[in-house]
C-alpha positions as CSV (number, residue, x, y, z in Angstrom):
1,X,0.0,0.0,0.0
2,X,1.6,3.3,-1.0
3,X,2.1,6.1,1.5
4,X,-0.4,8.9,1.3
5,X,0.6,12.0,-0.6
6,X,1.8,14.9,1.7
7,X,0.0,18.1,1.0
8,X,0.2,21.6,2.5
9,X,-2.7,23.0,4.6
10,X,-3.5,25.4,1.7
11,X,-3.8,22.6,-0.8
12,X,-5.8,20.5,1.6
13,X,-8.3,23.3,2.2
14,X,-8.8,23.9,-1.5
15,X,-12.0,21.8,-1.8
16,X,-13.5,22.3,1.6
17,X,-16.4,24.7,1.9
18,X,-17.8,25.5,5.3
19,X,-20.6,27.7,4.2
20,X,-23.9,26.8,5.9
21,X,-27.4,27.2,4.6
22,X,-29.5,30.2,5.7
23,X,-32.8,29.4,7.4
24,X,-35.7,31.1,5.7
25,X,-37.4,33.9,7.7
26,X,-40.7,32.1,7.8
27,X,-39.1,29.1,9.5
28,X,-37.5,31.3,12.1
29,X,-40.9,32.9,12.6
30,X,-42.5,29.5,13.0
31,X,-39.9,28.5,15.7
32,X,-40.5,31.8,17.6
33,X,-44.2,31.2,17.6
34,X,-43.7,27.6,18.7
35,X,-41.5,28.7,21.6
36,X,-43.8,31.5,22.7
37,X,-46.7,29.0,22.7
38,X,-44.6,26.4,24.6
39,X,-43.8,29.0,27.3
40,X,-47.4,30.1,27.5
41,X,-48.6,26.5,27.9
42,X,-46.1,25.8,30.6
43,X,-47.1,28.9,32.6
44,X,-50.8,28.6,32.2
45,X,-51.3,24.8,32.0
46,X,-48.4,22.8,33.4
47,X,-47.5,24.8,36.5
48,X,-51.0,25.1,38.0
49,X,-51.6,21.4,37.3
50,X,-48.3,20.5,38.8
51,X,-49.0,22.6,41.9
52,X,-52.4,20.9,42.4
53,X,-50.9,17.5,42.0
54,X,-48.1,18.1,44.4
55,X,-50.4,19.5,47.1
56,X,-53.2,16.9,46.8
57,X,-51.8,13.7,45.1
58,X,-54.4,11.3,43.8
């Protein structure tokens, strides 16, 4: 098996591209709406129910 060819860092990085894909604005808006709803649900639904369950377990 032949030894691998030695290359410089500049030659090695010639074909590497680290550019990511931008997330569309409507998907960002969808995530913001989701997290706002999740926070609202926890505050209005989960915490009162959790408090009632902890004080008077079934």
